N, C-alpha and C positions, 0 to 999 in steps of 0.2 A: 496697938491703939491707933498709931499714925496711919498704918495701912488700911485699917477699917474705916477711919475717917476719910481718907483719900478716896476709897472705893465708893463710900456713900456720897461724897461730893460729886464724883464723876457720874455716878448713877443718876443723881438729881439733875445735873447739867444735861445729860443725855435725854432724860425724860421731859425736860422743859422744851425740847425741840419738837415734841409731839403736840400738835394744835388741833382744836376743833376748827374745821375750815368752812363747812357749809352744812346747813340743816334745812330739811324740807318736811313739814309736819302734815300736810294734806296732799297725799299722793293719789291723783286721779288718772293721770296719763304719763307719769314719769317712769323711771326704770322699774322693772319687775324683778322679784327674787327668782330663785331657781324653781319655785313652784308656780310661777305665773301670777303671783299676788302683788298688788300695789300697796306697799307698806311705807310708812314714814321712814326716812333714812337720815343718817348722819355721816359726814365725811371727815376722816382724820387725815392729817398730812405730816410727814416728817420734813421739817423745814431745814434740817441740817444737811451737810454733804457727807455724812457717815451713816452707816446702818445701825438701826436700833430695834430691839425686840420689845413689843408692847405687851407681851403675855404677863398676866398678873395684875395689869392695871384695871381700874374700875370706872364704869360709866353710870351716871344716875341722873334722874330728873326730880328727885325728892329733896326738897330744900331742908328737910329735917337733918340732913347730914351736916348742915352748917352749925348745928348746936355743939358748942365746944365742950359741953358736959358729957357728950357721948364718948364712950370708949371706942377703941379701934374696932373690936368685934361688933359692937352695936352699929357702928357706922357702916361697916362692910356688909352687914345684913340688909342694909337699905340700898345696896348697889348691885350692879350686874357686872361680873368679872369677864375680862378677856381670857378665854380658855387657853390651856396649853395644848401641845400636840399638833399644831397646824403651822405649816411654813408661812402662811399668809400673815402671821403675827409679826414676822420680821420685815420691817419697812426699810428699804434701801433709801439712798439719798433722794430727796424731793418726791418720794413716792406717796400715793394716795391710797386710802383704804375706805371703802364704802360699807357701812354696816346698817342693818335694818332694825327699826325700833318697833314697839308694840308687838313683839313676836315671842317665840318660845325658843330658848337655847337648845332644846333637843332637836330642832330642825337643822342645825348646822352652826358652823363657826361664826358666820356673819349675822346671826340672829340673837338679839338682846331683849331681855325683859325690862325695857325702859319705857315708861308710860308717857305718851304725849297725846294731847287732845287736839284734833283739827280745829282750825279757826280760833284757837285760844293761845295766849302767850304761854311760854314754857321756859324754864331755866334748866340748862343741861350742863353737867360738870364732868371733868375727867380727873380722876384721882390716881395717885401713885400706888404702887403695889402694897405699901404699908397701910393704906386706908386712911392716912392722916394728911398727907401733903396734897394740896390742890394744885394740879398741873395747869388746868385751863378750864374756863367756864364761859358761858354766853347766855344772855337773856334774849330769847327769840320772841319777837312780837307776834301778834295774831297774823297769820298768813292766809291769803286766799289759795284756792286749789292750784297746785303745781308751781307756786312761787316759792322761792327759797330765800333764806337769810344767809349771806355769805360775806366773807372778807373780800374787799375789792381786789386783793391779790394775795396769793398764798403767804400766810404768816403775818400780814399787815394788821394793824390795830383797828383800822376803819372797816366797818361793816355796812352792807347795803342790801335792800330787798331787790331781788332779781326776778324779772318776769319769766314765764315758762320758756320762752325762746332763748333766754340767756343762762338758764340753769346748766351747771357743769358738773354732774356727778362723776367722780372718779378721775377728773382731770383738773388742771390748774384753773384758778378763778381769774381768767384774763378778760373775759367778755364783759363789756359794759354797754348798756343800752344807749347811753348818751355819748359814747366815745366817738370822736371825729375820725375821719379817715387818716388824717395825718398822725393823730395820736395812736391809732391802731398800727400804722406802719412803723412808727418809732418803737412801739412795744414788740411787734413781731420781728422787726429787723433793726435792732438798736445800732448795729455797726454798719449798716448799709450794704452788706455783701449781696443780699438777695436782689435789691433794686439795681445794684451795679451789674450783676450778671444778667438780669432781665433786660436792662437797657442795652448792654452790649450785644446781647443775643438779637434784639429787635433791629439794631443798627446793621449788624452783619447780615441778617436775613434780608433786610431791605436792599443792601448793596448787592447781594447775590441775585436777588430778584431783578434789580435794574440791569445787572450785567447780562443775565439771560435774555431780558427783553431787548436791549440794544444789540446784542449779538444776533438774535433772530431777525430783528429789523434790518440790520446791516446786510445780512445774507439775502433777504428779500429784495432790498434795493439794488444790490449788485446783480442779482438774477434779472431784475427788470431792465437794468442798464444793458446787460449782455443781449437780451432779446431785442432791445431797441436798436442797438448798434448793428446787430445782424439784419434786422429789417431795413435799416437805412442803407446798408451795403447792398442788399439784394435789390432795393428800389433804385439805387444809383446805377447798377450794372445792367439790369434787365432792360430798361428803356433804350440804352445805347445799342445793345445787340439787336433789339427789334427794329430800331431806326436804320441801322446798317443793312440788315436783311431786307427791309422794305425798299431801301434805295437801290440795292442791287437788282431786286425783282422789277422795280419800275424801269430801270435803265435797260434791262434785257427785253422787256415788253416793248419799250419805245423803239429799240433797235430792230426787232423783228417786224414791227409795224412799218417802219421806214423801208425795209427790204421788200415787204409785200407790195407796198405802194409803188415801189420802183420797178421790180422785176415781175410782179404778178403773183397770183396765188400758188402757181406750180413751184415756186421757189421755196414755199413753206417757211418763209421768213429767214432762210439761210443765205448769207451773203455769198456772191460769186467768188470773192477772194478766198473764202473758205474752201470752195470746190477746187480752185486752182492750187491752193496750198496742199490739199489732200492728194491731188493727182501728182503733184511734183514729188511729194514724199514717197508715193508709191513707186514712181519711176526710179527715184534714187535708190530705193531699197532693192528694186529688181536688178539694177546695174551692179550693185555691190554683191549680191548673193547668187547671181546666175551661174557662175562657174565655180567648181571646186578647185582648190589650189593643190595640184598633184604634179609630180615630176614626169613630164613626157606624156601626160594623158589629159585630154580635154573632155570634160563631162558636162553636158548641158542638161540641167534639170529644170523642168518647167516649175514655175513658182506662181501659184495663183494668189492674186491679191483681190481685195474687195474695193479697189478704187473706182470701178465703174458702177458700183451699186449706189442706188439712190440713198442719199443721206437724209 
C-alpha cells in the first residue's frame, strides 16, 4: 500500500509539471500541419527538469467534464486522449509539444478531436490518465486571427494576448510586445556573458584595426621621408658639380682667348710655354733612349717623336 501510494504521489507530481502554455484558436497564417492545413493549436510544456511521458492524458474543451456527478468513464468519453506508441509523447526537460485541435486523431499523433470556435472564448483542460484529476486548464478569450493567448513565460501564472508577430509555437514564451530593450537583454543574457564577450570582441577588433591603420600610415610616412631625403641630397650635390664644371670651362675659354689675342690665331689658343715644355720633354726622352746599354757595342737607333707636329 505504501509503495502504491508513493507511486501515485510521484505520478501526480510529475503530471503537475505539464502545463498548457499557449493557445491559438483562429489560425489564418500561423503554423501548418503536415497536410498543409491551418488548424487551431495548443502548446504543452514540461516545466520540470526531468523527462515525463504524457501518454494516456486527456485534453478537452467540453465543460461538462466539470460535473462531479460524472463517473470516470463518462468523463473520459468527453475527452480526447494522448495516444500511445509515439516517442513524441515523452517530453524532456523544458520541452514543448504543439498539437492541433478541430482535427481527426486518425491523421496522426498530433491531431486531437478537441472543438474550438474561432473568435469565441473557449475553456480548455488537461486531465490526468485516470480521467479524474485536473492537471491544468485555461479560459481563452475571443481571439482575433493569428493572435494567441499565452503565459508571459513558460509555466508562469500570468497570461496575455500576443499579436501575430509575437506568437511562439513550439518554443518558449519569452517574446513580449511591450518589452524594453533592457528587459529583453536581461532576459536573454541574465548573467551578462553575451554582452561581455560582444564588448570585448568589439574592443579588440577596434584595437586591431587601429594597429593596422597606424602601421600602414607609419610605413607611408617613412617612405615619403626617404624619398624627400634622397631628393634633398641629389639637389645639394648636383648644383656643386655643375658649378665646378662651369668654372673650369669658363677658365679654359678665358685662357685660350688671352693666348689668341697675344700670339694670333695661328697659335690656336695654345700657350708658347706648352710648346717649349713639349719640345723639352721630347729632347729629354731622345737623350735617354737613343743608345742601348750593351757591353762593347754602341747601337744608335733612330727614335721618331712627334714634338715637331703641330699641336
